[in-house]
N, CA and C atoms of all chains as a GROMACS GRO file, in nm:
protein
  651
    1MET      N    1  11.264   8.613  10.639
    1MET     CA    2  11.335   8.763  10.618
    1MET      C    3  11.227   8.809  10.492
    2THR      N    4  11.197   8.917  10.522
    2THR     CA    5  11.115   9.013  10.446
    2THR      C    6  11.218   9.134  10.370
    3LEU      N    7  11.160   9.170  10.277
    3LEU     CA    8  11.269   9.282  10.226
    3LEU      C    9  11.094   9.435  10.189
    4HIS      N   10  11.129   9.496  10.319
    4HIS     CA   11  11.014   9.558  10.302
    4HIS      C   12  11.071   9.716  10.252
    5ILE      N   13  10.954   9.804  10.155
    5ILE     CA   14  11.042   9.904  10.071
    5ILE      C   15  10.920  10.011  10.136
    6LEU      N   16  10.970  10.101  10.179
    6LEU     CA   17  10.919  10.252  10.238
    6LEU      C   18  10.956  10.310  10.064
    7THR      N   19  10.828  10.433  10.032
    7THR     CA   20  10.795  10.507   9.918
    7THR      C   21  10.827  10.616   9.997
    8THR      N   22  10.724  10.652  10.131
    8THR     CA   23  10.705  10.771  10.182
    8THR      C   24  10.816  10.836  10.255
    9ALA      N   25  10.844  10.972  10.348
    9ALA     CA   26  10.901  11.050  10.401
    9ALA      C   27  10.916  10.950  10.513
   10PRO      N   28  11.088  10.984  10.567
   10PRO     CA   29  11.075  10.910  10.737
   10PRO      C   30  10.967  10.954  10.844
   11THR      N   31  10.911  11.126  10.831
   11THR     CA   32  10.814  11.144  10.892
   11THR      C   33  10.705  11.083  10.876
   12SER      N   34  10.632  11.005  10.796
   12SER     CA   35  10.545  10.948  10.778
   12SER      C   36  10.442  10.861  10.821
   13ASP      N   37  10.315  10.808  10.794
   13ASP     CA   38  10.231  10.709  10.932
   13ASP      C   39  10.347  10.582  10.898
   14ALA      N   40  10.334  10.606  10.749
   14ALA     CA   41  10.380  10.429  10.678
   14ALA      C   42  10.502  10.387  10.744
   15ALA      N   43  10.626  10.535  10.756
   15ALA     CA   44  10.733  10.495  10.824
   15ALA      C   45  10.710  10.445  10.923
   16ARG      N   46  10.653  10.475  11.012
   16ARG     CA   47  10.640  10.440  11.147
   16ARG      C   48  10.558  10.296  11.182
   17GLN      N   49  10.533  10.248  11.069
   17GLN     CA   50  10.480  10.186  11.062
   17GLN      C   51  10.564  10.007  11.034
   18VAL      N   52  10.604  10.064  10.906
   18VAL     CA   53  10.713   9.975  10.872
   18VAL      C   54  10.786   9.933  10.979
   19GLU      N   55  10.798  10.020  11.056
   19GLU     CA   56  10.905   9.998  11.230
   19GLU      C   57  10.826   9.857  11.258
   20GLN      N   58  10.706   9.893  11.301
   20GLN     CA   59  10.617   9.840  11.336
   20GLN      C   60  10.681   9.698  11.308
   21ALA      N   61  10.682   9.638  11.203
   21ALA     CA   62  10.658   9.543  11.103
   21ALA      C   63  10.821   9.468  11.113
   22LEU      N   64  10.935   9.502  11.089
   22LEU     CA   65  11.020   9.503  11.024
   22LEU      C   66  11.084   9.406  11.149
   23ASN      N   67  11.125   9.313  11.126
   23ASN     CA   68  11.195   9.179  11.236
   23ASN      C   69  11.374   9.176  11.213
   24ALA      N   70  11.432   9.146  11.311
   24ALA     CA   71  11.574   9.123  11.279
   24ALA      C   72  11.634   9.012  11.165
   25GLY      N   73  11.700   9.074  11.015
   25GLY     CA   74  11.755   8.981  10.900
   25GLY      C   75  11.649   9.016  10.829
   26ASP      N   76  11.570   9.130  10.813
   26ASP     CA   77  11.500   9.168  10.720
   26ASP      C   78  11.536   9.303  10.657
   27THR      N   79  11.521   9.324  10.564
   27THR     CA   80  11.573   9.422  10.475
   27THR      C   81  11.469   9.558  10.437
   28LEU      N   82  11.504   9.709  10.475
   28LEU     CA   83  11.440   9.797  10.490
   28LEU      C   84  11.505   9.871  10.384
   29LEU      N   85  11.420   9.852  10.250
   29LEU     CA   86  11.469   9.972  10.085
   29LEU      C   87  11.377  10.096  10.076
   30LEU      N   88  11.444  10.211  10.114
   30LEU     CA   89  11.398  10.327  10.144
   30LEU      C   90  11.423  10.391   9.950
   31ILE      N   91  11.304  10.394   9.900
   31ILE     CA   92  11.284  10.462   9.795
   31ILE      C   93  11.209  10.559   9.758
   32GLU      N   94  11.185  10.612   9.620
   32GLU     CA   95  11.098  10.758   9.612
   32GLU      C   96  11.139  10.887   9.764
   33ALA      N   97  11.028  10.896   9.795
   33ALA     CA   98  11.016  10.981   9.918
   33ALA      C   99  11.113  10.952   9.976
   34ALA      N  100  11.074  10.838  10.009
   34ALA     CA  101  11.223  10.749  10.164
   34ALA      C  102  11.371  10.781  10.160
   35VAL      N  103  11.403  10.797  10.011
   35VAL     CA  104  11.543  10.820  10.044
   35VAL      C  105  11.566  11.010  10.133
   36ASN      N  106  11.467  11.080  10.130
   36ASN     CA  107  11.481  11.186  10.219
   36ASN      C  108  11.515  11.143  10.363
   37ALA      N  109  11.558  11.013  10.410
   37ALA     CA  110  11.602  10.991  10.546
   37ALA      C  111  11.763  10.960  10.513
   38ALA      N  112  11.805  11.025  10.417
   38ALA     CA  113  11.915  11.027  10.376
   38ALA      C  114  11.961  11.164  10.469
   39LEU      N  115  11.889  11.279  10.474
   39LEU     CA  116  11.912  11.389  10.498
   39LEU      C  117  11.952  11.322  10.663
   40ASN      N  118  11.924  11.287  10.783
   40ASN     CA  119  11.887  11.242  10.918
   40ASN      C  120  11.923  11.164  11.007
   41PRO      N  121  12.068  11.107  10.961
   41PRO     CA  122  12.136  10.989  11.064
   41PRO      C  123  12.103  10.937  11.204
   42GLN      N  124  12.010  11.036  11.217
   42GLN     CA  125  11.974  10.983  11.384
   42GLN      C  126  11.825  10.911  11.335
   43TRP      N  127  11.779  10.914  11.278
   43TRP     CA  128  11.641  10.860  11.263
   43TRP      C  129  11.623  10.722  11.279
   44SER      N  130  11.566  10.658  11.391
   44SER     CA  131  11.614  10.530  11.447
   44SER      C  132  11.617  10.409  11.381
   45CYS      N  133  11.594  10.448  11.221
   45CYS     CA  134  11.626  10.293  11.132
   45CYS      C  135  11.756  10.331  11.116
   46TRP      N  136  11.843  10.433  11.105
   46TRP     CA  137  11.977  10.401  11.067
   46TRP      C  138  12.044  10.369  11.208
   47THR      N  139  11.948  10.427  11.324
   47THR     CA  140  12.077  10.388  11.473
   47THR      C  141  12.031  10.265  11.508
   48GLN      N  142  11.933  10.157  11.490
   48GLN     CA  143  11.965  10.056  11.477
   48GLN      C  144  12.031   9.946  11.442
   49SER      N  145  11.999   9.792  11.479
   49SER     CA  146  12.155   9.733  11.395
   49SER      C  147  12.069   9.561  11.381
   50THR      N  148  11.955   9.578  11.412
   50THR     CA  149  11.898   9.426  11.385
   50THR      C  150  11.826   9.392  11.253
   51TYR      N  151  11.820   9.499  11.189
   51TYR     CA  152  11.797   9.518  11.014
   51TYR      C  153  11.875   9.573  10.958
   52THR      N  154  11.864   9.554  10.804
   52THR     CA  155  11.973   9.604  10.702
   52THR      C  156  11.888   9.776  10.643
   53VAL      N  157  11.907   9.880  10.652
   53VAL     CA  158  11.844   9.956  10.576
   53VAL      C  159  11.930   9.984  10.461
   54LEU      N  160  11.863  10.052  10.341
   54LEU     CA  161  11.944  10.069  10.225
   54LEU      C  162  11.916  10.170  10.145
   55LEU      N  163  11.935  10.295  10.050
   55LEU     CA  164  11.919  10.414  10.025
   55LEU      C  165  11.861  10.342   9.865
   56LEU      N  166  11.809  10.348   9.788
   56LEU     CA  167  11.798  10.359   9.634
   56LEU      C  168  11.884  10.426   9.580
   57GLU      N  169  11.999  10.455   9.524
   57GLU     CA  170  12.027  10.558   9.431
   57GLU      C  171  12.018  10.596   9.337
   58ASP      N  172  11.935  10.559   9.302
   58ASP     CA  173  11.936  10.617   9.141
   58ASP      C  174  11.794  10.705   9.177
   59ASP      N  175  11.735  10.688   9.305
   59ASP     CA  176  11.629  10.801   9.378
   59ASP      C  177  11.697  10.960   9.420
   60LEU      N  178  11.793  10.876   9.497
   60LEU     CA  179  11.881  10.992   9.537
   60LEU      C  180  11.907  11.072   9.515
   61VAL      N  181  12.047  11.011   9.353
   61VAL     CA  182  12.077  11.127   9.300
   61VAL      C  183  12.012  11.186   9.201
   62ALA      N  184  11.844  11.160   9.208
   62ALA     CA  185  11.768  11.225   9.153
   62ALA      C  186  11.736  11.347   9.204
   63ARG      N  187  11.718  11.346   9.360
   63ARG     CA  188  11.716  11.446   9.460
   63ARG      C  189  11.836  11.529   9.503
   64GLY      N  190  11.917  11.479   9.367
   64GLY     CA  191  12.023  11.566   9.443
   64GLY      C  192  12.076  11.540   9.617
   65LEU      N  193  12.102  11.410   9.640
   65LEU     CA  194  12.102  11.403   9.846
   65LEU      C  195  12.234  11.247   9.764
   66GLY      N  196  12.274  11.236   9.688
   66GLY     CA  197  12.388  11.144   9.663
   66GLY      C  198  12.527  11.146   9.732
   67ASP      N  199  12.583  11.343   9.762
   67ASP     CA  200  12.668  11.341   9.856
   67ASP      C  201  12.600  11.287   9.987
   68ILE      N  202  12.514  11.394  10.003
   68ILE     CA  203  12.476  11.377  10.171
   68ILE      C  204  12.481  11.298  10.182
   69ALA      N  205  12.429  11.183  10.171
   69ALA     CA  206  12.421  11.018  10.179
   69ALA      C  207  12.547  11.014  10.193
   70LYS      N  208  12.684  11.024  10.075
   70LYS     CA  209  12.787  10.960  10.145
   70LYS      C  210  12.866  11.032  10.285
   71THR      N  211  12.838  11.125  10.292
   71THR     CA  212  12.909  11.232  10.397
   71THR      C  213  12.840  11.132  10.505
   72HIS      N  214  12.709  11.099  10.519
   72HIS     CA  215  12.662  11.055  10.634
   72HIS      C  216  12.689  10.882  10.639
   73GLN      N  217  12.782  10.836  10.548
   73GLN     CA  218  12.815  10.719  10.556
   73GLN      C  219  12.656  10.637  10.569
   74LEU      N  220  12.567  10.657  10.486
   74LEU     CA  221  12.445  10.529  10.466
   74LEU      C  222  12.462  10.504  10.361
   75ALA      N  223  12.411  10.340  10.405
   75ALA     CA  224  12.478  10.243  10.280
   75ALA      C  225  12.336  10.324  10.152
   76THR      N  226  12.366  10.238  10.019
   76THR     CA  227  12.320  10.238   9.912
   76THR      C  228  12.293  10.139   9.805
   77VAL      N  229  12.218  10.164   9.754
   77VAL     CA  230  12.214  10.013   9.637
   77VAL      C  231  12.141  10.082   9.527
   78ASN      N  232  12.213   9.992   9.402
   78ASN     CA  233  12.132  10.035   9.258
   78ASN      C  234  12.058   9.972   9.248
   79MET      N  235  12.003  10.011   9.148
   79MET     CA  236  11.840   9.912   9.068
   79MET      C  237  11.885   9.791   9.026
   80ASP      N  238  12.022   9.726   8.962
   80ASP     CA  239  12.023   9.562   9.016
   80ASP      C  240  12.071   9.476   9.179
   81GLY      N  241  12.065   9.596   9.277
   81GLY     CA  242  12.091   9.582   9.345
   81GLY      C  243  11.951   9.570   9.450
   82PHE      N  244  11.890   9.651   9.397
   82PHE     CA  245  11.717   9.626   9.401
   82PHE      C  246  11.644   9.480   9.358
   83VAL      N  247  11.711   9.494   9.222
   83VAL     CA  248  11.659   9.308   9.192
   83VAL      C  249  11.723   9.190   9.218
   84ALA      N  250  11.847   9.205   9.247
   84ALA     CA  251  11.892   9.108   9.376
   84ALA      C  252  11.797   9.051   9.493
   85LEU      N  253  11.792   9.247   9.550
   85LEU     CA  254  11.747   9.195   9.686
   85LEU      C  255  11.583   9.128   9.670
   86THR      N  256  11.548   9.161   9.589
   86THR     CA  257  11.366   9.069   9.581
   86THR      C  258  11.446   8.936   9.568
   87GLU      N  259  11.537   8.884   9.485
   87GLU     CA  260  11.511   8.797   9.458
   87GLU      C  261  11.612   8.664   9.582
   88GLN      N  262  11.674   8.766   9.653
   88GLN     CA  263  11.734   8.717   9.797
   88GLN      C  264  11.655   8.705   9.915
   89HIS      N  265  11.548   8.776   9.906
   89HIS     CA  266  11.375   8.778  10.037
   89HIS      C  267  11.284   8.689   9.967
   90GLU      N  268  11.248   8.628  10.053
   90GLU     CA  269  11.137   8.514  10.036
   90GLU      C  270  10.996   8.616   9.967
   91GLN      N  271  10.977   8.726  10.068
   91GLN     CA  272  10.866   8.868  10.002
   91GLN      C  273  10.901   8.966  10.028
   92SER      N  274  10.854   9.024   9.951
   92SER     CA  275  10.841   9.200   9.969
   92SER      C  276  10.730   9.226  10.004
   93VAL      N  277  10.692   9.367  10.076
   93VAL     CA  278  10.582   9.454  10.154
   93VAL      C  279  10.663   9.549  10.086
   94THR      N  280  10.541   9.659  10.045
   94THR     CA  281  10.523   9.810  10.034
   94THR      C  282  10.465   9.843  10.070
   95TRP      N  283  10.554  10.025  10.084
   95TRP     CA  284  10.469  10.067  10.232
   95TRP      C  285  10.441  10.184  10.140
   96TYR      N  286  10.316  10.258  10.121
   96TYR     CA  287  10.245  10.361  10.060
   96TYR      C  288  10.208  10.453  10.129
   97MET      N  289   9.689   8.252  11.879
   97MET     CA  290   9.682   8.235  11.749
   97MET      C  291   9.768   8.118  11.727
   98HIS      N  292   9.615   8.094  11.630
   98HIS     CA  293   9.682   7.922  11.569
   98HIS      C  294   9.722   8.001  11.430
   99ALA      N  295   9.810   7.823  11.356
   99ALA     CA  296   9.874   7.864  11.297
   99ALA      C  297   9.881   8.006  11.179
  100SER      N  298   9.974   8.032  11.053
  100SER     CA  299   9.963   8.175  11.027
  100SER      C  300   9.826   8.114  10.919
  101GLU      N  301   9.732   8.247  10.926
  101GLU     CA  302   9.688   8.209  10.769
  101GLU      C  303   9.740   8.207  10.647
  102ASP      N  304   9.634   8.203  10.575
  102ASP     CA  305   9.698   8.181  10.424
  102ASP      C  306   9.719   8.334  10.388
  103PHE      N  307   9.666   8.441  10.403
  103PHE     CA  308   9.697   8.564  10.344
  103PHE      C  309   9.696   8.625  10.504
  104LEU      N  310   9.777   8.776  10.500
  104LEU     CA  311   9.758   8.881  10.622
  104LEU      C  312   9.728   8.997  10.527
  105VAL      N  313   9.592   9.063  10.547
  105VAL     CA  314   9.540   9.213  10.461
  105VAL      C  315   9.608   9.294  10.548
  106VAL      N  316   9.718   9.368  10.514
  106VAL     CA  317   9.650   9.531  10.609
  106VAL      C  318   9.616   9.671  10.577
  107ILE      N  319   9.579   9.707  10.663
  107ILE     CA  320   9.488   9.808  10.605
  107ILE      C  321   9.511   9.942  10.684
  108ARG      N  322   9.553  10.052  10.646
  108ARG     CA  323   9.621  10.156  10.690
  108ARG      C  324   9.589  10.263  10.651
  109HIS      N  325   9.446  10.302  10.566
  109HIS     CA  326   9.419  10.424  10.505
  109HIS      C  327   9.265  10.414  10.583
  110ALA      N  328   9.232  10.536  10.646
  110ALA     CA  329   9.126  10.556  10.677
  110ALA      C  330   8.974  10.578  10.587
  111PRO      N  331   8.872  10.484  10.638
  111PRO     CA  332   8.720  10.518  10.498
  111PRO      C  333   8.716  10.686  10.419
  112HIS      N  334   8.698  10.734  10.342
  112HIS     CA  335   8.602  10.793  10.309
  112HIS      C  336   8.705  10.887  10.243
  113ASN      N  337   8.865  10.886  10.262
  113ASN     CA  338   8.944  10.980  10.241
  113ASN      C  339   8.969  10.903  10.077
  114ALA      N  340   9.034  10.791  10.076
  114ALA     CA  341   9.058  10.802   9.943
  114ALA      C  342   9.007  10.608   9.965
  115SER      N  343   9.052  10.515   9.802
  115SER     CA  344   9.009  10.395   9.784
  115SER      C  345   9.059  10.293   9.858
  116TRP      N  346   9.157  10.317   9.929
  116TRP     CA  347   9.250  10.233   9.954
  116TRP      C  348   9.173  10.135  10.086
  117LEU      N  349   9.087  10.151  10.124
  117LEU     CA  350   9.038  10.076  10.216
  117LEU      C  351   8.948   9.981  10.147
  118ARG      N  352   8.844  10.047  10.048
  118ARG     CA  353   8.768   9.970   9.990
  118ARG      C  354   8.871   9.828   9.872
  119GLU      N  355   8.937   9.864   9.836
  119GLU     CA  356   9.015   9.774   9.759
  119GLU      C  357   9.092   9.670   9.847
  120GLY      N  358   9.139   9.696   9.970
  120GLY     CA  359   9.198   9.575  10.058
  120GLY      C  360   9.114   9.541  10.138
  121LEU      N  361   8.972   9.584  10.164
  121LEU     CA  362   8.857   9.514  10.212
  121LEU      C  363   8.824   9.414  10.070
  122ASP      N  364   8.813   9.485   9.947
  122ASP     CA  365   8.794   9.345   9.825
  122ASP      C  366   8.880   9.257   9.844
  123ALA      N  367   9.029   9.320   9.854
  123ALA     CA  368   9.128   9.169   9.826
  123ALA      C  369   9.122   9.081   9.898
  124ALA      N  370   9.035   9.114  10.080
  124ALA     CA  371   9.032   9.027  10.140
  124ALA      C  372   8.936   8.892  10.124
  125LEU      N  373   8.788   8.958  10.036
  125LEU     CA  374   8.690   8.880  10.026
  125LEU      C  375   8.723   8.850   9.948
  126VAL      N  376   8.790   8.843   9.843
  126VAL     CA  377   8.796   8.770   9.701
  126VAL      C  378   8.881   8.616   9.754
  127ALA      N  379   8.983   8.650   9.861
  127ALA     CA  380   9.098   8.568   9.866
  127ALA      C  381   8.996   8.472   9.958
  128ALA      N  382   8.923   8.518  10.083
  128ALA     CA  383   8.848   8.435  10.121
  128ALA      C  384   8.707   8.390  10.003
  129ALA      N  385   8.671   8.409   9.933
  129ALA     CA  386   8.564   8.345   9.833
  129ALA      C  387   8.620   8.266   9.733
  130PHE      N  388   8.807   8.286   9.747
  130PHE     CA  389   8.841   8.097   9.727
  130PHE      C  390   8.890   8.012   9.812
  131GLY      N  391   8.820   8.046   9.959
  131GLY     CA  392   8.868   7.951  10.035
  131GLY      C  393   9.020   7.971  10.110
  132GLN      N  394   9.051   8.101  10.075
  132GLN     CA  395   9.127   8.171  10.156
  132GLN      C  396   9.136   8.202  10.285
  133SER      N  397   9.207   8.157  10.396
  133SER     CA  398   9.201   8.194  10.513
  133SER      C  399   9.264   8.324  10.546
  134VAL      N  400   9.198   8.422  10.591
  134VAL     CA  401   9.295   8.605  10.573
  134VAL      C  402   9.258   8.639  10.720
  135ARG      N  403   9.363   8.713  10.764
  135ARG     CA  404   9.356   8.816  10.857
  135ARG      C  405   9.411   8.941  10.799
  136LEU      N  406   9.294   9.017  10.892
  136LEU     CA  407   9.296   9.144  10.832
  136LEU      C  408   9.343   9.232  10.940
  137LEU      N  409   9.443   9.318  10.960
  137LEU     CA  410   9.545   9.405  11.025
  137LEU      C  411   9.514   9.564  11.030
  138PHE      N  412   9.481   9.576  11.053
  138PHE     CA  413   9.445   9.738  11.101
  138PHE      C  414   9.557   9.838  11.143
  139MET      N  415   9.601   9.887  11.118
  139MET     CA  416   9.746   9.967  11.150
  139MET      C  417   9.688  10.128  11.127
  140GLY      N  418   9.716  10.208  11.234
  140GLY     CA  419   9.730  10.412  11.156
  140GLY      C  420   9.599  10.392  11.178
  141GLU      N  421   9.578  10.486  11.099
  141GLU     CA  422   9.407  10.513  11.015
  141GLU      C  423   9.326  10.392  10.971
  142GLY      N  424   9.396  10.307  10.975
  142GLY     CA  425   9.314  10.231  10.920
  142GLY      C  426   9.201  10.160  10.999
  143ALA      N  427   9.229  10.170  11.152
  143ALA     CA  428   9.132  10.119  11.291
  143ALA      C  429   9.051  10.228  11.264
  144LEU      N  430   9.032  10.335  11.173
  144LEU     CA  431   8.904  10.439  11.184
  144LEU      C  432   8.816  10.320  11.133
  145ALA      N  433   8.860  10.234  11.013
  145ALA     CA  434   8.776  10.139  10.955
  145ALA      C  435   8.686  10.051  11.037
  146LEU      N  436   8.704  10.046  11.135
  146LEU     CA  437   8.617   9.993  11.240
  146LEU      C  438   8.558  10.048  11.350
  147CYS      N  439   8.536  10.157  11.300
  147CYS     CA  440   8.430  10.235  11.405
  147CYS      C  441   8.297  10.188  11.392
  148LYS      N  442   8.206  10.122  11.518
  148LYS     CA  443   8.103  10.102  11.464
  148LYS      C  444   8.011  10.212  11.434
  149LYS      N  445   8.033  10.342  11.459
  149LYS     CA  446   7.874  10.462  11.403
  149LYS      C  447   7.898  10.504  11.282
  150GLN      N  448   7.970  10.457  11.199
  150GLN     CA  449   8.042  10.524  11.093
  150GLN      C  450   7.868  10.488  10.962
  151GLN      N  451   7.860  10.613  10.918
  151GLN     CA  452   7.716  10.648  10.831
  151GLN      C  453   7.808  10.617  10.672
  152ALA      N  454   7.715  10.613  10.609
  152ALA     CA  455   7.765  10.616  10.445
  152ALA      C  456   7.827  10.772  10.404
  153GLY      N  457   7.797  10.893  10.517
  153GLY     CA  458   7.864  11.025  10.460
  153GLY      C  459   7.785  11.067  10.313
  154ALA      N  460   7.837  11.187  10.264
  154ALA     CA  461   7.827  11.232  10.172
  154ALA      C  462   7.726  11.170  10.051
  155PRO      N  463   7.638  11.191  10.004
  155PRO     CA  464   7.610  11.142   9.897
  155PRO      C  465   7.714  11.065   9.748
  156GLY      N  466   7.708  10.936   9.670
  156GLY     CA  467   7.806  10.936   9.644
  156GLY      C  468   7.859  10.871   9.723
  157GLN      N  469   7.964  10.876   9.834
  157GLN     CA  470   8.069  10.820   9.918
  157GLN      C  471   8.038  10.719   9.946
  158LYS      N  472   8.072  10.542   9.932
  158LYS     CA  473   7.998  10.456   9.914
  158LYS      C  474   8.066  10.442  10.072
  159ALA      N  475   7.981  10.380  10.164
  159ALA     CA  476   8.004  10.412  10.291
  159ALA      C  477   8.122  10.226  10.309
  160SER      N  478   8.147  10.208  10.380
  160SER     CA  479   8.283  10.079  10.440
  160SER      C  480   8.198   9.985  10.516
  161LEU      N  481   8.146  10.031  10.587
  161LEU     CA  482   8.130   9.965  10.732
  161LEU      C  483   8.000   9.881  10.701
  162PRO      N  484   7.933   9.854  10.573
  162PRO     CA  485   7.887   9.759  10.542
  162PRO      C  486   8.000   9.626  10.544
  163THR      N  487   8.074   9.663  10.448
  163THR     CA  488   8.165   9.582  10.402
  163THR      C  489   8.210   9.489  10.548
  164ILE      N  490   8.250   9.640  10.633
  164ILE     CA  491   8.306   9.537  10.791
  164ILE      C  492   8.209   9.423  10.822
  165ASP      N  493   8.133   9.436  10.802
  165ASP     CA  494   7.989   9.357  10.834
  165ASP      C  495   8.000   9.207  10.786
  166MET      N  496   8.021   9.250  10.702
  166MET     CA  497   7.981   9.152  10.604
  166MET      C  498   8.131   9.016  10.601
  167LEU      N  499   8.216   9.081  10.691
  167LEU     CA  500   8.341   8.989  10.648
  167LEU      C  501   8.334   8.882  10.748
  168GLU      N  502   8.231   8.917  10.778
  168GLU     CA  503   8.239   8.764  10.864
  168GLU      C  504   8.154   8.659  10.831
  169MET      N  505   8.079   8.671  10.670
  169MET     CA  506   8.002   8.625  10.647
  169MET      C  507   8.096   8.490  10.572
  170TYR      N  508   8.177   8.550  10.536
  170TYR     CA  509   8.307   8.500  10.479
  170TYR      C  510   8.425   8.424  10.542
  171ASP      N  511   8.327   8.417  10.672
  171ASP     CA  512   8.474   8.363  10.785
  171ASP      C  513   8.612   8.420  10.813
  172ILE      N  514   8.594   8.559  10.765
  172ILE     CA  515   8.688   8.632  10.790
  172ILE      C  516   8.691   8.683  10.970
  173ASP      N  517   8.710   8.595  11.101
  173ASP     CA  518   8.675   8.683  11.181
  173ASP      C  519   8.806   8.720  11.260
  174GLN      N  520   8.920   8.716  11.183
  174GLN     CA  521   9.097   8.752  11.243
  174GLN      C  522   9.095   8.905  11.266
  175LEU      N  523   9.059   9.002  11.302
  175LEU     CA  524   9.035   9.158  11.300
  175LEU      C  525   9.128   9.201  11.413
  176ASN      N  526   9.262   9.242  11.369
  176ASN     CA  527   9.338   9.279  11.490
  176ASN      C  528   9.386   9.478  11.457
  177VAL      N  529   9.420   9.516  11.572
  177VAL     CA  530   9.471   9.629  11.595
  177VAL      C  531   9.566   9.612  11.664
  178PRO      N  532   9.669   9.678  11.655
  178PRO     CA  533   9.792   9.717  11.759
  178PRO      C  534   9.794   9.798  11.837
  179GLU      N  535   9.795   9.770  11.962
  179GLU     CA  536   9.739   9.844  12.108
  179GLU      C  537   9.840   9.975  12.041
  180ARG      N  538   9.929   9.940  12.003
  180ARG     CA  539   9.986  10.133  11.974
  180ARG      C  540   9.877  10.167  11.912
  181THR      N  541   9.860  10.160  11.792
  181THR     CA  542   9.724  10.202  11.715
  181THR      C  543   9.641  10.298  11.800
  182LEU      N  544   9.538  10.184  11.872
  182LEU     CA  545   9.480  10.260  11.966
  182LEU      C  546   9.519  10.406  12.031
  183ASN      N  547   9.619  10.320  12.088
  183ASN     CA  548   9.659  10.400  12.186
  183ASN      C  549   9.679  10.602  12.122
  184GLU      N  550   9.754  10.602  11.977
  184GLU     CA  551   9.788  10.679  11.924
  184GLU      C  552   9.646  10.748  11.879
  185LEU      N  553   9.565  10.687  11.865
  185LEU     CA  554   9.433  10.691  11.790
  185LEU      C  555   9.378  10.841  11.895
  186ASN      N  556   9.416  10.723  12.045
  186ASN     CA  557   9.303  10.781  12.143
  186ASN      C  558   9.152  10.730  12.109
  187LEU      N  559   9.154  10.584  12.093
  187LEU     CA  560   9.071  10.545  12.046
  187LEU      C  561   9.009  10.431  12.128
  188GLY      N  562   8.903  10.396  12.172
  188GLY     CA  563   8.867  10.287  12.240
  188GLY      C  564   8.814  10.145  12.186
  189LEU      N  565   8.836  10.036  12.223
  189LEU     CA  566   8.778   9.905  12.166
  189LEU      C  567   8.593   9.914  12.150
  190GLU      N  568   8.560  10.003  12.260
  190GLU     CA  569   8.425  10.033  12.275
  190GLU      C  570   8.362  10.078  12.196
  191SER      N  571   8.473  10.172  12.074
  191SER     CA  572   8.425  10.275  11.981
  191SER      C  573   8.446  10.161  11.841
  192LEU      N  574   8.490  10.070  11.807
  192LEU     CA  575   8.455   9.949  11.750
  192LEU      C  576   8.365   9.901  11.716
  193VAL      N  577   8.323   9.773  11.600
  193VAL     CA  578   8.283   9.688  11.589
  193VAL      C  579   8.335   9.590  11.630
  194ASP      N  580   8.219   9.488  11.708
  194ASP     CA  581   8.270   9.356  11.782
  194ASP      C  582   8.355   9.256  11.712
  195GLY      N  583   8.409   9.221  11.772
  195GLY     CA  584   8.550   9.082  11.736
  195GLY      C  585   8.693   9.136  11.675
  196VAL      N  586   8.740   9.252  11.689
  196VAL     CA  587   8.794   9.316  11.679
  196VAL      C  588   8.903   9.256  11.826
  197SER      N  589   9.028   9.179  11.798
  197SER     CA  590   9.183   9.187  11.918
  197SER      C  591   9.284   9.274  11.889
  198THR      N  592   9.312   9.341  12.016
  198THR     CA  593   9.446   9.412  11.998
  198THR      C  594   9.557   9.322  11.985
  199LEU      N  595   9.703   9.376  11.971
  199LEU     CA  596   9.826   9.264  11.954
  199LEU      C  597   9.964   9.375  12.027
  200THR      N  598  10.010   9.259  12.089
  200THR     CA  599  10.112   9.382  12.148
  200THR      C  600  10.236   9.419  12.016
  201ASP      N  601  10.332   9.493  12.029
  201ASP     CA  602  10.427   9.522  11.917
  201ASP      C  603  10.487   9.399  11.920
  202ALA      N  604  10.543   9.308  11.961
  202ALA     CA  605  10.570   9.156  11.934
  202ALA      C  606  10.523   9.077  11.830
  203GLN      N  607  10.363   9.077  11.890
  203GLN     CA  608  10.292   8.992  11.802
  203GLN      C  609  10.232   9.094  11.659
  204VAL      N  610  10.283   9.217  11.653
  204VAL     CA  611  10.286   9.304  11.539
  204VAL      C  612  10.364   9.244  11.419
  205SER      N  613  10.505   9.251  11.484
  205SER     CA  614  10.627   9.200  11.421
  205SER      C  615  10.602   9.034  11.381
  206ALA      N  616  10.592   9.036  11.506
  206ALA     CA  617  10.568   8.852  11.489
  206ALA      C  618  10.443   8.815  11.283
  207LEU      N  619  10.356   8.882  11.309
  207LEU     CA  620  10.279   8.898  11.256
  207LEU      C  621  10.322   8.911  11.084
  208PHE      N  622  10.452   8.961  11.070
  208PHE     CA  623  10.525   8.999  10.931
  208PHE      C  624  10.669   8.936  10.900
  209SER      N  625  10.656   8.823  11.005
  209SER     CA  626  10.753   8.720  10.966
  209SER      C  627  10.716   8.569  10.931
  210GLN      N  628  10.546   8.544  10.923
  210GLN     CA  629  10.533   8.455  10.883
  210GLN      C  630  10.490   8.442  10.726
  211ASN      N  631  10.537   8.370  10.695
  211ASN     CA  632  10.589   8.322  10.568
  211ASN      C  633  10.483   8.288  10.456
  212ARG      N  634  10.351   8.367  10.444
  212ARG     CA  635  10.265   8.378  10.398
  212ARG      C  636  10.247   8.556  10.325
  213PRO      N  637  10.134   8.521  10.206
  213PRO     CA  638  10.151   8.673  10.125
  213PRO      C  639  10.112   8.798  10.206
  214ILE      N  640  10.152   8.871  10.176
  214ILE     CA  641  10.093   9.006  10.279
  214ILE      C  642  10.090   9.122  10.175
  215LEU      N  643   9.955   9.136  10.192
  215LEU     CA  644   9.913   9.282  10.104
  215LEU      C  645   9.890   9.378  10.141
  216ASN      N  646   9.922   9.474  10.150
  216ASN     CA  647   9.928   9.620  10.182
  216ASN      C  648   9.899   9.730  10.145
  217PHE      N  649   9.796   9.768  10.214
  217PHE     CA  650   9.677   9.900  10.175
  217PHE      C  651   9.690  10.023  10.236
   0.00000   0.00000   0.00000
């Protein structure tokens, strides 16, 4: 069970690479520029169902995308949730 | 593939552009110097680090090919590249240094499910 943290846009190389690394039961946490994924509910990570995908609220709000994420009914987590995720997973891998 | 190594170091950035590659290779060498077994996975543009005809480049740019050649001396012989990466880069194994083995998509994701530290560059 790995926590994968993506910091770059869903169109980036890193985004394509993390998809290759994800296994069933993992969690993909979108932070920094990766929260732009809230704009595209058709992105492959949203439409699959073998691992969990979460947006970090703080970065969403910072970019004014909070409402858009709500309208697309995309899952979010706050900073405390982020900390909890790091505890629940054996390790985390960050993709820059 | 035998049981998982002590470390998986993922290299995803090309030579010469930034220092990610050097930092990743240095981390692998340090781990190996301390007797840890290391597997290197070159993804995306990282696979360009394995091109065997690399030169030092412009003055001041430190070449990284010598470091790739040195890996063997530290018993780092697991150099993997996803088949998908070679196809995307339109790069063949014959352009790469010796000792590189390709992985299927399933093998790549399996590498990330083994429970040992993963360093991502």
